N, C-alpha and C positions, 0 to 999 in steps of 0.2 A: 044547537044549545048543549046537547050531550057532549059534543066534541069540545066546546068551550069549557064545560065543567071539568072534563078530564085534564085539559091543558092547565086549568087553574090549579087543580090538585097537584099536578106534576110540578108546577112552578113553586107552589107552597112547600112541597116536599124537598125540592132542591134548595130552597132558601133555608129551611130548617136544617138540612144536612150541612150547608155551608156555615151556618151559625155554630153548629156543634163542632165542626172542624176548627173554626176560628177560636172558639173557647178552649178547645183541647190544646191548640198551638200556644195560646196565651198562657195557659197553665204550665205547659212544658217549658215555655220561655222563663216564666217565673221560677219554676223548679230549678232550671239550669243556672239561673242567676244566683239562686241561693247556694247551690253547690259550688259555684266559682267563688262566691264570697267566703264560704266556709273554708275552702282550700286556701284562699289567700290569707285568711285570719289565723291559720295555724302558726304556732311558734316554730320558726325555722332557724337552723344554723346558717352560716355563710358558706355557700358553695363556690361562689366566685364574686368578683367585684366589678361593678360597672365603671370602667376606666377607658380612656382613649389615648393613654400615653405609652401603651405597650409594656407596662410593668406586669410581671408575672411572678409567681412564687413556686418553689419546689420544696416539698416536705417529705420527711421520713418518719415512719412510725417505728418505735423501738420497743419491742416486747420480749424477744428471745434472741440470744446470741449476739456476738460481736465480731464474728469471723471476717466479715467484709467491711467493717466500719472504717478501718484505717485506710483502705483503698478508696472508699467513698470520700473521706475527708481529704485525701491527697488530690483526688480529681476535682473536688469542689474548689480547693485552694488553687489548683492549676488554672481553673477557669475563672478565678476571682469571683466566685459566687457564694453569697451568704444564704443559708437555707434555714428552715425551721424543722426542729426535731421534736416529735411528741413522744414522751417517755412514760412508760408504766412505772408505778412506784417500785414494784419488785425488781424491775430491770435497773432502776436507778440505784437501788440498794445492793444489787449483785455486782454492778459494774460502775461504781462511783468514779473510778479512774477514767473510764470512757466518757461518762457524763461530763466530767470536768474538762476533758480534752475537747469535746464538742463545743462546750460553752466558751472555753478559752480561745478557740479558733474563730470566735465571733459569730457563731450561729445562735439562733434564737431557740429557747427551750419552752415547750408547752407540755401540759399534762395529758396523758392518755388514760387517766384513771389510776386507781390503786391496784386493782386486781384483774383488769381486763374483762370485766363482767358485761353482760347485756344490761345497759343502764336503764332501759325502759321497764325492766322488771323490778326495779328498786323503788323504795319509798323515798320521800323527800329527805328524811334524815339519813338514809343510807347513801343517797347521792351526795349529800353534803359531806358525809364522812369520807367517801371515795375521793372527792375533789380536794378537800382540805388536807388530808393526810398525804396525798400525792404531791400537792403543791409544797408542803412543808419539807418533804423528802428531797425534792429538787432544789429548793432554796438552800437547804442545809449543805448541799454540795457545791452549788454554783455561786451562792451569795447574791443571786439576782431574783427579782420578783417574777412571778409567772402570770401571764395575762391571757393565754390561749388554752383552749380545751378541745380535744378531738374525741368524740365518743368511740369506744371500741366497736368494731364491726360496722361502723357507721350507723349504729342503732340508737334511736332517740324517740322521745315523744315530747309533748308540750311541757311536761313537768321537768324533764331533763334540761331542756333549753331554757325554760324560765328560771330554774334553780341556778344554773351556771351563770346566766346573765346577772341574777341577783347577787351572786358572789363575786362579781367583777371579772368574770372570765368570758371572753368571746368564744362562743361555740363555732368550730370550724369543720367543714366537710371538704369536698373537692369536686371539681368538675372534669378533671382529667385523671383517669385511673391507668397507671402504667401496667397493672396486672403482673408486676414483677414477682409477686408471691407465687405465681403459677410456674415459676422457673422458665419463663419465655427466654428466647435467645436475646442477646444484647441488641441485635438489629431489629427484632420484633418489638422490644420494649421501646426503643428509640422511635420507631415508625409510629407506634400507637400515640406516643406523647406528642411528637412533632405535628402529626396530622390533626390533632384535636385542640391544640393550644390557641387561645385568642387573648387579646388584651384583658387583663384582670383575672386570668386563670390561676387556679390552685392545683398543682400536680401532686398526686399521691404516689409515694414510693415507700420502700421498707429498707431498714438498715441491714437486714439479713437476707435480702433478695440475692439469689445465686448469681445473676448477671447484671444486677443494678449498677454496680460500680463501673463495669465495663461499658455500659450504655451511656453513662453520664457525659463523657467527652463528646459523643455524637450529638446528644441532646443539647448540651450547652453551646457548642460551636455552631450548630445549625440554627438554633433559635436566635442566637446573637446575630448571626449573619442576616436573619430576617428582620432585625431591628428591635427584638425584645430585650428587656432589661430585667435581670433577676434581683428580687429583693425578698427579705424575710416577710412572712405573712403580716407581722405586726406593722410593717411599713407599706403594705398593700391595702389594708382595710381602712375604712373611715372609722374614726374613734367616736364621733358624735354627729348629730345632725344627719342621720341616715335612715333609710327604710330598707326592708328586705322584701322583694316581690315573691310571687307564688312559686317561682323556680329556684329560690334561694340566692338570687343575685342581690348583693348589697349595692344600694344606690344612694347618692346624696339626696337629701330631702327636696332640693330644688330641681332635681332631674326631671325632664319632660318625657 
């Protein structure tokens, strides 16, 4: 009888322990679900686009200097590639001849802000000021409307994304970083880009990268040989009827 009582107590204790573990796991599961939902609910820019047609886009941020811009434009023209250039307002005002040259060559122009500030540190009115004045400066030179915005330093929060969307500007990031600003060799830049590109990718480069222009023919020729087609970002993204998942990939609403 004593043995039976001990066994019974042991079984009850085991059941209680199992119940406690089950409740803990359930709570952990609920907590994890909340965290995933919270992450997915963030306002995100477009990092890449869910496409199956092998369209990709290459982009150049313009904030300082023009020393390598002519060579970049020459190599883009040789490869018959139209790209997207994101320009800061002070760059546009200091180099209006280059801004017009880029635009006249058929490339797309987006804003990279007015002062190249950390946008997440600004108020809504300051964000609006940065975007509206930079857009006006670009349009004054090119005569074309501006539809794209890339936050400087890739820095953003919900307010930055929500404000740019409200102003009719698609916020754009990237999923392939060339790291050309680190003055990597042309072959290293090309290898980084080529090995990371997939259908719908957005490539980040800079107009003043030391070896960016030199890397372009390798990137363009190799990716074209793999079946990729270069288009400006404005022709890569979906304009309406889309969602953005937790990774920043833009998808059509009916995507499964």
